[in-house]
N, C-alpha and C positions, 0 to 999 in steps of 0.2 A: 250036597255043598262042598267038599272038600274038590271032587271030579270037577263041578263045572268054575272053581276060579284054578287051578290046575290050565284048567280048558280055555278060559278067557284068558288066562298070562300067555297060553303057548300063543294063541292069539297075537297078542300084540308086539312078542319078540318075532313071528314074522311078518309083520307090518312092518317095526322097523326097518325090518333087515332086506324089505324091496324096498325101503324107499329109500337108504340107505346108499343100495345099489342102482337105484334111478338114476340119484341126485349125481353120486360117478359118470355114472355114464352119460348126463348132461353137460358135467363139465369137458370129457373129456373127448367130445363132436362137439362143443358149445364154437361156432366158427369168428364170432370177432371177441379179443379182448380189449381193454383198456388200463391204461396205463395213469390211471388218478388223474387230477388238475394237469400236468405236464403234456403239453396237448400238441399236434402236428396231422403231417398227413397222414392217410392207413395206407400200410403197407403191406403185403401177402408175404406171408413168409414159410416155405416147405418146411417141416417138421418130422421128420423120420422115425423120431423117436415115439410121437405119437401115434403114427401106423401102425408102430409094432405093438402096440396097446389095445387095435380095438379090434372086432371080430369083422368075419367080412363082410356081414350086413353094412357095414357103417364104412368101413376099409377108404371108398372113397369118398364119399367126405370129410373123411378126416386129413384128407393129403393135404391141407392146403387152412391155413387160417389167417382173421388182419386182425391187426392191431394198429393203436391211436397210438405213436410216441413221437417224443419232443427230439430232432437232431442235434450235436452242438458242434460237431465237427464230421470232415469226412477225407478219402482218399483216394483216390483214382488209379488203380491199378493198372486197367488198359483200357481199347476203349469201350468193349464191354466188360469191364467187372471192376469194382469196390466196394471199399469199408463203408459205411456210414456209423454213427453212433451219440450218446446220452447218455449222460447220469440220470438218474430217477432214483429218491430218495434211499441215495450211498451205492446204488447197483449200479453197475457200469452196465448199461445193455447193446452190444456190438452186432453189427446187421453184414455180411457178405452177400455180393449179390455178384451174377455173372453170367448176367444177360440182361443187362441194363438194365436193372432196377424192375422190370416184372414181376418179380420174385427175388425173395432174400431167403438166408441159411439166418438163424441167429447159432452165432457164436460168443454168445458171450462167457465167462466165467464165471468161477462159479459166487453168485450174493452175498456166501460171508466173507469175501477180498472186495472188503468197502471202501467205496473213494468221495468220499467230499464233496473233492471240488470236479472241476468238469476235465478229461483228460481233455490233451494236445497232440497232434501229429509231430512227428520229429521232437517232440520234448518227452511225450506218456506213450507213444505208440511208436510203432514202425513196424512195417511190412515187408516184405523184398518182393511176395509173390503173395498166391491166394491160400497160399500151401502152412509159407512159414512168414510167422508174426511173433511182436514179444512189445506186455505191456507193463509197463513199471509202476509201480503204487508208491506213491509216499511216503515216509515213516510217521507211524500214526500213535500220538504219547511217546511208550521208551520203546520202543522196536522199531526196531531197524527198514529201510525202504524193499522191496523187494520185487523181484522180477517174473513174469508169469512167460512163458513160450511155450506156443506148438508148434509144429511139423504135419498135421494132419488137416490145417483149416479150421483150427476154433475146434475140433470133436472132443479132444482129450488137452486139460494145460496142467504142463509142472512150474514148478514154484521152486526160484531158488531166493538167497537172501542177498544183501548189498551191506553189508559190516561195515558201521562208520561212516555212513554216508549220511547225506543229509537232503535240502531238495533237489531235486532234477532237474537238470537246465538243458538237456538235450540226449539225442542218442541216436544213435546209427548204427548200421549193415553193412557188408560190404558184400557176404554171402550169407551164405546158412549156416557157418563156421564163427566167424569172427565179426564180431562189432562194440561198440566204444557207447561209456555213459559219461555225459559229463555231468558233476555235481557240485555245488553250487551251497555251501554255508554262511548265511548273512551274521558279521556283526554290526554295532553303531558305526564303525566305520572303514570297514572294508568287507568283502566276500572271498571265502576262502576256498575256492576250486579243489576238485578232488576227479582225477580222469581213471576209471577202472575199463580193464580189458579184458574181453573172454573169447578165447580162442577153441571152444566145442556149444557152439550155438545158445551160449546164454549159462548155462549146469554152472559153473564156478564160475567167482567170479576175482578180478588182482586189483589193485590200486599198484598204478604206473607212474601218477605224478601229482603234484599236491605243491598247491601255491605257498608261499611263505605265509606260517602264523603271526609273525608281525606284521605289521602297518609296512611300516618304514624298510621292513629285510628285503635282501637284491631280489631283482624279478628279472637277471637273465635266465631264461633256457625255460622260462615256466608261463604260464599262463598268469594273468595280474588277477591280485585279491580284489578287484571293483571289477564292471562291467554289469549289461543289461540288454536286453533284445538281442539272447545269447545264439548262433546257428550252427550249428559243426559238421559236417561233409566229409566222408574218407575216400577218397578216389581208386586207393586200393589197400593192402596191408600194412605199408610204406607211408604214403601219403598223406595228412590231412591239413582240412582249414575248419577254423574257430570264426567267426565275425563275431562285434558288440559293439554296443556304446560305453568306449570307456572312459568316462572323466568326459562326458557330454563329447564325444567327438565319435564317427565311425569308426573301427578299427579292427584289418585282418589279421592271424595269426598263423602260421603254418608248420609242419613238424613233416620229417623222414625218415621217422626210424619208429614210428609205430604209435606215435603221441609221448613218448620215455621223453622229449622235449621240444621247445616252442623259440620261435620266435618271430617278430613284426613284419608284417611286411610294408615296411616304410616309406612306397611310393604309391600307395595304396589310393588316401584321403585327401585332399589337402584342402585349408579353408580359404585358402587367399582366391579359390575359383566361386566363393560364395561373400552374398553380400546382403546386410542387416538377416543373416537367419535370428531366429531364439534359439532355435534347437534343432536338432537331428536327430529323426525315428530310424531301424534299420527293419529289413524285413527276410525272410528266409536265404541264405548264402544255397545255387541251387547250379546242377552240372546236367545239362541236353542229354538225355538218353540216345537219340540219335546224329548228334555231334559230340563227342566223350573230349575235346581238348577244348569244349563252350561249357562255359557257366555266365554268373551274372548274379549280384547284387541290389536290390529296389533298396532309393538311402532319402525319404525324404528331408526336404528343408522348412520349416515350422516358424509363423512369421503373421503376427497380425491375426491372431486365431484357425488360421488358413495353411492349409499342405500340401504339399507339391512335390512328386516325385524325379527323379532319373533313375540311370542305370549305370549300374560299375560293370564290365563285361572283361570276359578274359577269352582270349582267343588259345591259348599256350598251354592248357592245363594248368591254371593260377597262376603263374611263373608271372605275368606280367596283366596287368588291370589300367583300361581307357574308362573316362567318364563318356556316355551317350547321353546328351541333354533331350529331355521328354519337352516336343511341343506340345503340350496337355497341358489339361485343367490346376488351378487351385482349387483345394477342395476344400470345403466345411461342413462345421455340423456333424449328423450321428454319425455318417461316414465317412469323417473328414482325412481316418486312418486307412483308407481302402486303398493299394497296391495296384497299378497294375500287374497282368500275369502274361508269363512268356512262356511258347511251349518248344518254342526255337532264338537262336539266338537274334535275327532281325523279324518274328513273330509273334505279337502278341494283344491283347487285347484291354482294354478298361472301362469300367464301367460308372457313369459320371450321371447322378439321379436314375431316371428312368430309361440313360440310353447308354446301348453297347457300342463302344469306340474300337478299330483293328489296327494295329499296324503291319506292314510288312518291312520295312527298315528301319525297325530301331529306335521308333521312339519318334522318327523326327519330323512325320507328319502322321494326323491320326484320322481314317475317314468312317464317318457316323452311319453304322448296322443300317437298312429298314426296321421302323416302328416294329415290335412284337407287342400285341394287345394285349397279350396273356399275362407277358412279366411288367408290364406296366399296370394293370389292375392288380396283379399280387404286390408289387413293391408300395403298391396306396395302403395298401394293410396287414404288410410285411415290409417297412421300412426301410429296418437293418440290413447289410448285406453282410452276414457273415466272413463268406469266404466267394470267390472266381479260382475253380484252375479248370486246364481242359488238356485232354490226353493228347490229343491230334489236334489239326489243323482245322479240325467238320464237331469232333466229338468235345464239348464239355459239360463239367457243373458246376450251378450256383446254387451256395445254404441261404437263404432270405429268414429273418425272424423279426415278430413285434418287439419292440423296444424295453417289454417287462421279463422277454426273457423268457416267458412262458407257453409259446408259440415259434415252430419254427414250419417252413418248407422246401424242399430240398429239386431241383431245377433242375434237364438237362437239355443239352442243344446240341443236334444232329448236323444242323449245317453254318458252322460257325458263327454262333451267333445269331445268327436273325429273328429266330422262331427258337420256340421255349417251351416244353412240358413240365408239369406234373409229374417225380419218379413215380 
């Protein structure tokens, strides 16, 4: 009887081991993975680590797998390369494509670094190319903000702290070594700003500017302790710009010593050119890669629950700015704050309702592009336009979502906005 019990026990252990091995093998080669209820289009992921764990018999099957994920933002690196991401269960899911979305590589940092909010480009995420990128995670509890950095396209991430900072408002790098982070700490009557700088790619950060801690303190040579809709750009190691809405008015500040001191660009904006605007909103400050001296800032006039945008342009690297009135639309509803997007100082696009409009004269006139039935049908189901950007005169990406923010789709055009496809 004792021998029978031993044989039976051995048999049970063998069965359990076989079941465990079979289960693990099935997990490795499973071609489809779902991310709970946060849904979007299905994207194909290339995962070299999975390949290394598989046998020659199933290696080919495990070369790629598919996931269904919700994306909340993206950034174009070139005509064929870009990054897209979302936050699921407080874990950042970051993906890179270098073949126009045919396949993606997961370049997410460790799940232990929690993101209880949706990161935004130029505020929480910044990449200068497919290899070099940075991610800022705002303070959680009593901990400091942290900065993640990669030099190998997300294969590995290193971490650094940002001591004494609060919520980060903007991040910008001019190369893989020199970068700045602007943090803001909100109080009932003010918002104290602190500018940090790195000269070693983000391994260490030093505080180089801080706005006055008292609301009535002198404001000379620092950024004001009020402001919202902040955008920051550095042209080189010395010259930089910060735009914001301060006391309800669009304002622009510049530095010529790397961010240590700042001065307001006095002739940037005048309310005399506007009538009956209830308030103003501003978009990202942008310089054009193919026109090094040219840049623009979109500014919207809000009145009677509608918004209309115009552009402020520079052709001398930010020394002077001029207003370019747009002959476009008053927008309302879900996409009231959707801004036009420009790829050069003259060429841009605007999505109004379900139609795409194109300008080649800095917004003086807009031509309606042929209807894309794919875009029309998708916008009927995904009516919220999250982001529209172009990397060239032909290639652009569009992120749309459902109003409840539980589903999204990322689309691409290869003919300047006339036709669209889901990436």
